[in-house]
C-alpha positions as CSV (number, residue, x, y, z in Angstrom):
1,X,0.2,0.0,0.0
2,X,1.1,3.3,-0.8
3,X,2.1,5.6,1.7
4,X,3.6,9.0,2.2
5,X,6.4,10.5,3.7
6,X,6.3,14.2,5.3
7,X,9.6,15.2,5.8
8,X,9.4,18.3,8.4
9,X,11.6,21.5,8.8
10,X,12.4,23.4,12.1
11,X,11.4,26.6,11.8
12,X,14.3,29.2,12.4
13,X,14.3,32.0,14.1
14,X,14.2,35.6,11.8
15,X,17.9,35.8,13.0
16,X,19.1,32.1,11.4
17,X,16.4,32.7,8.1
18,X,18.9,31.4,4.9
19,X,20.3,34.6,3.2
20,X,20.4,33.0,0.5
21,X,18.6,33.6,-3.2
22,X,16.9,30.1,-3.3
23,X,14.5,29.4,-0.9
24,X,15.5,25.9,0.9
25,X,12.4,25.3,2.2
26,X,10.2,25.4,-1.1
27,X,12.1,22.6,-2.3
28,X,12.6,20.5,0.8
29,X,10.7,21.1,3.5
30,X,8.0,18.8,2.7
31,X,8.5,15.2,-0.4
32,X,6.0,13.3,-1.2
33,X,6.4,10.0,-2.8
34,X,5.4,6.5,-2.8
35,X,6.8,4.8,0.1
36,X,6.2,2.0,2.9
37,X,4.9,3.5,6.5
38,X,7.8,5.1,8.0
39,X,9.9,3.1,10.9
40,X,12.6,5.1,11.7
41,X,13.0,8.7,12.2
42,X,16.1,11.0,12.1
43,X,17.3,14.4,12.6
44,X,19.5,15.9,10.2
45,X,21.2,19.2,10.7
46,X,21.5,20.9,7.2
47,X,24.1,23.7,6.9
48,X,23.9,25.1,2.9
49,X,26.9,27.7,4.0
50,X,28.2,29.9,1.2
51,X,27.7,30.1,-2.9
52,X,27.1,27.2,-4.3
53,X,26.3,25.0,-1.4
54,X,22.9,26.6,-1.5
55,X,22.4,25.0,-5.0
56,X,23.5,21.4,-4.0
57,X,22.2,20.8,-0.9
58,X,18.8,20.8,-1.9
59,X,19.2,18.3,-4.2
60,X,21.1,15.9,-1.9
61,X,17.9,16.7,0.5
62,X,16.1,15.9,-1.9
63,X,17.4,12.6,-2.9
64,X,17.7,12.0,0.8
65,X,13.9,12.0,1.4
66,X,13.2,10.0,-2.2
67,X,15.7,7.0,-0.7
68,X,14.5,6.9,2.7
69,X,10.8,7.2,1.8
70,X,11.9,3.7,0.1
71,X,13.4,2.4,3.6
72,X,10.8,3.3,5.6
73,X,13.2,6.3,6.8
74,X,11.6,9.6,8.0
75,X,13.3,13.0,8.6
76,X,13.4,16.4,10.7
77,X,15.6,18.7,8.6
78,X,16.9,21.6,10.8
79,X,18.5,24.8,8.3
80,X,20.8,26.6,9.8
81,X,23.5,29.1,8.6
82,X,27.5,28.7,9.0
83,X,30.2,30.4,7.4
84,X,29.8,33.6,5.4
85,X,26.0,33.9,5.6
86,X,26.6,33.7,9.7
87,X,28.6,36.0,9.6
88,X,26.4,38.4,8.1
89,X,23.5,37.6,9.8
90,X,25.2,37.5,13.4
91,X,28.8,38.4,13.3
92,X,30.1,35.3,13.8
93,X,31.1,32.1,11.4
94,X,29.4,29.4,13.6
95,X,26.4,30.5,15.8
96,X,25.9,28.8,19.2
97,X,22.5,27.9,17.9
98,X,23.9,25.9,14.9
99,X,26.4,24.4,17.0
100,X,24.1,23.5,19.6
101,X,21.6,21.9,17.0
102,X,24.2,20.2,15.3
103,X,25.5,18.3,18.2
104,X,21.9,17.1,18.9
105,X,21.4,16.0,15.0
106,X,21.6,12.6,13.9
107,X,24.3,14.0,11.4
108,X,25.1,16.9,9.8
109,X,25.1,18.0,5.8
110,X,27.1,20.4,4.9
111,X,27.7,22.9,1.7
112,X,30.5,25.1,1.7
113,X,32.0,27.8,3.7
114,X,33.9,30.9,1.8
115,X,33.1,33.9,0.1
116,X,35.9,36.3,-1.3
117,X,34.2,39.0,0.4
118,X,35.3,37.5,3.9
119,X,38.6,36.8,2.8
120,X,40.3,39.9,4.6
121,X,38.8,39.1,7.7
122,X,40.8,38.5,10.8
123,X,41.0,34.4,11.2
124,X,38.7,33.7,13.8
125,X,36.2,35.7,11.5
126,X,36.5,33.9,8.5
127,X,34.3,31.3,7.2
128,X,36.5,28.8,7.1
129,X,36.9,29.2,11.0
130,X,33.4,27.8,11.2
131,X,34.7,24.3,9.7
132,X,37.2,23.7,11.6
133,X,35.2,24.7,15.5
134,X,32.5,22.6,14.0
135,X,35.2,19.5,13.4
136,X,36.5,20.1,16.9
137,X,33.2,20.5,18.5
138,X,31.8,17.4,17.2
139,X,35.1,15.6,17.9
140,X,35.4,14.1,14.5
141,X,38.9,13.1,13.5
142,X,38.8,10.5,10.1
143,X,38.0,12.3,6.6
144,X,36.7,9.9,4.4
145,X,36.9,10.7,0.7
146,X,36.7,7.9,-1.7
147,X,38.1,8.7,-5.1
148,X,36.2,6.1,-7.9
149,X,36.1,6.5,-11.5
150,X,32.6,5.5,-13.4
151,X,32.6,3.5,-16.4
152,X,30.0,5.9,-17.6
153,X,32.6,8.9,-16.8
154,X,35.6,7.5,-17.7
155,X,36.1,10.1,-21.0
156,X,35.8,12.9,-18.6
157,X,39.2,12.1,-17.0
158,X,42.1,14.3,-17.3
159,X,44.1,11.4,-17.2
160,X,44.4,8.8,-19.9
161,X,41.7,6.6,-20.4
162,X,43.6,3.4,-19.8
163,X,45.3,5.0,-16.7
164,X,42.5,6.2,-15.0
165,X,40.1,3.5,-16.0
166,X,39.0,1.1,-12.7
167,X,40.3,3.3,-10.3
168,X,38.8,2.8,-7.0
169,X,40.3,4.5,-4.3
170,X,40.1,5.5,-0.6
171,X,41.9,8.6,0.8
172,X,41.7,9.1,4.8
173,X,42.9,12.4,6.1
174,X,43.4,12.9,10.0
175,X,41.5,16.1,10.5
176,X,42.5,16.7,14.2
177,X,46.0,17.1,14.8
178,X,49.2,18.1,12.3
179,X,49.9,21.9,11.0
180,X,46.1,22.8,10.7
181,X,45.4,22.6,14.8
182,X,48.3,22.4,16.4
183,X,49.9,24.8,18.7
184,X,52.2,26.8,19.2
185,X,51.3,29.1,16.1
186,X,50.9,32.8,15.5
187,X,52.8,36.0,14.4
188,X,55.7,37.3,15.4
189,X,58.8,39.3,14.8
190,X,62.3,38.2,14.7
191,X,65.6,39.7,16.1
192,X,65.6,41.9,12.4
193,X,62.0,43.9,12.8
194,X,60.5,41.3,9.8
195,X,56.9,40.2,10.5
196,X,57.0,36.2,10.8
197,X,54.2,33.7,10.8
198,X,54.7,30.4,12.2
199,X,53.0,27.2,12.7
200,X,53.6,23.6,14.0
201,X,53.8,21.0,12.4
202,X,52.6,18.1,15.5
203,X,51.5,14.5,15.8
204,X,51.3,12.8,19.3
205,X,51.6,9.2,19.3
206,X,47.6,9.0,20.4
207,X,46.6,10.7,17.1
208,X,48.3,8.3,14.9
209,X,46.8,5.1,16.5
210,X,43.7,7.1,16.8
211,X,43.3,7.2,12.5
212,X,45.5,4.1,11.6
213,X,43.2,2.1,13.4
214,X,40.6,3.5,11.3
215,X,42.6,3.6,8.2
216,X,43.3,-0.5,9.2
217,X,40.2,-1.6,9.8
218,X,38.8,-0.2,6.4
219,X,41.4,-1.3,4.5
220,X,40.6,-4.8,5.7
221,X,37.2,-4.2,4.7
222,X,38.8,-3.1,1.1
223,X,41.4,-5.1,-0.6
224,X,43.8,-5.3,2.1
225,X,46.0,-2.7,0.9
226,X,47.2,0.6,3.0
227,X,49.4,3.4,1.7
228,X,50.5,5.7,4.5
229,X,52.0,9.1,2.9
230,X,54.1,11.5,5.1
231,X,57.5,13.3,4.9
232,X,59.5,11.1,7.1
233,X,63.1,12.2,5.6
234,X,62.4,15.8,6.9
235,X,59.4,16.4,9.3
236,X,60.0,15.2,12.9
237,X,56.0,14.3,13.1
238,X,56.4,12.5,10.2
239,X,58.9,10.2,11.5
240,X,56.6,9.4,14.5
241,X,53.7,9.3,11.8
242,X,55.8,6.2,10.2
243,X,56.7,4.8,13.4
244,X,53.8,4.4,14.8
245,X,52.0,2.7,11.2
246,X,54.8,0.3,11.1
247,X,54.0,-0.4,14.8
248,X,50.7,-0.8,14.5
249,X,50.8,-3.0,10.7
250,X,52.8,-5.5,12.8
251,X,51.2,-6.2,16.3
252,X,47.4,-6.0,15.4
253,X,47.2,-6.1,11.3
254,X,49.3,-8.5,9.9
255,X,47.0,-9.5,6.8
256,X,46.8,-6.0,5.9
257,X,49.6,-5.1,3.0
258,X,51.5,-1.6,4.3
259,X,53.3,0.4,2.4
260,X,55.1,3.9,3.1
261,X,55.2,6.7,-0.1
262,X,56.7,10.4,0.4
263,X,53.7,13.1,-0.2
264,X,55.9,14.5,-3.4
265,X,56.3,10.7,-4.6
266,X,52.6,9.7,-3.8
267,X,51.2,12.9,-5.5
268,X,53.6,11.4,-8.8
269,X,51.9,8.1,-8.4
270,X,48.5,9.2,-7.8
271,X,48.3,10.7,-11.7
272,X,50.8,8.0,-13.5
273,X,49.2,4.6,-11.8
274,X,46.5,5.5,-9.7
275,X,45.0,1.9,-10.1
276,X,48.0,1.0,-7.3
277,X,46.2,2.3,-4.3
278,X,43.1,0.9,-2.7
279,X,43.3,2.9,0.8
280,X,45.9,5.5,1.8
281,X,46.1,7.1,5.0
282,X,48.2,10.3,5.4
283,X,47.6,13.5,7.6
284,X,45.9,17.1,7.1
285,X,47.4,18.6,5.5
286,X,48.9,16.4,2.8
287,X,45.0,14.5,2.5
288,X,44.3,18.1,1.8
289,X,46.3,18.4,-1.1
290,X,46.0,14.8,-2.3
291,X,42.4,14.5,-2.5
292,X,41.9,17.8,-4.5
293,X,44.5,16.2,-6.7
294,X,42.7,12.7,-7.1
295,X,39.8,15.1,-8.4
296,X,41.0,14.9,-11.9
297,X,41.5,10.9,-11.7
298,X,37.4,11.3,-12.4
299,X,37.6,14.6,-14.4
300,X,36.1,17.1,-11.7
301,X,36.2,18.1,-8.0
302,X,32.4,18.0,-8.3
303,X,32.1,14.5,-8.0
304,X,33.6,13.9,-4.7
305,X,31.8,13.4,-1.7
306,X,33.4,12.8,1.4
307,X,32.7,12.2,5.4
308,X,34.2,13.9,8.6
309,X,33.6,11.0,11.0
310,X,34.2,10.3,15.7
311,X,34.2,8.0,17.8
312,X,30.3,8.8,18.3
313,X,28.0,11.5,17.4
314,X,27.0,13.1,14.5
315,X,29.3,12.9,11.5
316,X,29.7,16.0,8.8
317,X,29.3,14.8,5.3
318,X,29.7,17.5,2.5
319,X,31.5,17.7,-1.0
320,X,34.6,18.2,-1.3
321,X,34.4,21.5,-3.5
322,X,34.1,24.7,-2.2
323,X,31.7,27.4,-2.5
324,X,32.8,28.2,-6.2
325,X,32.1,32.0,-6.3
326,X,32.3,32.0,-10.6
327,X,29.4,29.7,-10.3
328,X,27.1,30.5,-8.2
329,X,23.9,31.5,-8.9
330,X,24.4,30.0,-12.6
331,X,22.7,26.9,-11.7
332,X,24.9,25.0,-13.4
333,X,27.1,23.0,-10.7
334,X,27.5,19.5,-10.3
335,X,25.3,18.4,-7.6
336,X,27.0,14.6,-7.8
337,X,29.1,15.2,-4.6
338,X,26.6,16.4,-2.5
339,X,24.0,13.9,-3.6
340,X,27.0,11.0,-3.0
341,X,27.5,13.2,0.3
342,X,23.7,11.9,1.4
343,X,24.6,8.3,0.3
344,X,27.9,8.6,2.7
345,X,25.5,10.1,5.6
346,X,23.3,7.5,5.2
347,X,26.1,4.2,5.2
348,X,28.5,5.9,7.8
349,X,26.3,8.4,9.4
350,X,23.0,6.5,9.9
351,X,24.1,2.8,9.3
352,X,21.3,2.8,6.5
353,X,23.1,0.7,3.9
354,X,20.1,0.0,1.8
355,X,19.1,3.5,1.6
356,X,22.5,4.9,1.1
357,X,22.9,2.3,-2.5
358,X,19.7,3.2,-3.8
359,X,21.0,6.7,-3.9
360,X,24.3,5.3,-5.5
361,X,22.2,3.3,-8.3
362,X,20.3,6.3,-8.9
363,X,23.1,8.6,-9.9
364,X,24.5,5.1,-12.2
365,X,21.0,5.5,-14.0
366,X,21.5,9.2,-14.6
367,X,24.7,8.5,-15.9
368,X,23.7,5.8,-18.3
369,X,21.0,8.0,-19.1
370,X,23.7,10.0,-20.5
371,X,23.0,13.6,-18.6
372,X,25.7,15.5,-17.9
373,X,26.9,18.6,-16.0
374,X,29.0,20.9,-17.8
375,X,32.1,19.6,-16.1
376,X,31.7,16.4,-17.2
377,X,30.4,16.7,-20.1
378,X,31.6,14.7,-23.4
379,X,30.4,14.0,-26.7
380,X,27.6,12.0,-27.3
381,X,26.0,13.1,-23.5
382,X,23.2,15.7,-22.5
383,X,24.1,18.6,-20.5
């Protein structure tokens, strides 16, 4: 018997209403479709953020609703400001209301933060600071970034077709340590009177062990290969990183084939022979660089989803691409990264594997029909 899924949204006080051109609620507050009677209900904090986040996140919400309706899942979506939008509304990039609702949710679906308007703000008032604060508050430390070349999109690659075909790898990036987060950091003046900016590249044994265990467990579930990327020839933090990963492999994961690469070699091999990789483990900065580089394997950063997970509590699920000021307002940005982030939300955040597979199968079906956005358009397809 057909039923209805009513997807409710919490009305947000005026101070927290969306400041974007597109009304999120008009598209996503109520979705009706054939479905089984809802048996499970989840609360999702929806943070479209800045720029094209407001174009792709409504698509991801629609897809969540439709897939969920077929699996007996109901949602309560709470749309909240973050980043530059929040700065304009309340003067800070991460409002307390947003953080509180995010902590209370089952998962966070995030769009993008950042815009040229706020580039010259002091650091604590930059949109990106909201993302760092949100990660810290939710205690997420493992960033999963899958890189997959779908057979329908092999012609979109920036590499040779025979190089990209069949690539299926996962970058696991540590989020809370390393040069992005460690102290001391700041600005000073040296003895010659020159202004100096400095950061600390630092990892503790517990930080390395924490992320390494996640990577080993995932590698076991995949093809049993783990490549750890560092700069152990120079950086002390990397020396400790390699030492801890090597020890854990020997003592706890003898069944996983482990290799180590320096970051420069890894970057070269990622574009020269990407199929050699299965699971890549690396730190916060190297993972940031490698995952953007890896976007050229399938052909567009608009294809890449991500998940940020902790030991417990809500995870953060977001497309890898940024707010894309040059493309905002044209409604041409590829929503696949956001849609596939919704699939990761279901799989890793809510443990709803069947619903996640429905989304991935729907993406494949759309590609089979020849539909493309401009970034992945090839001869014979429809943009």
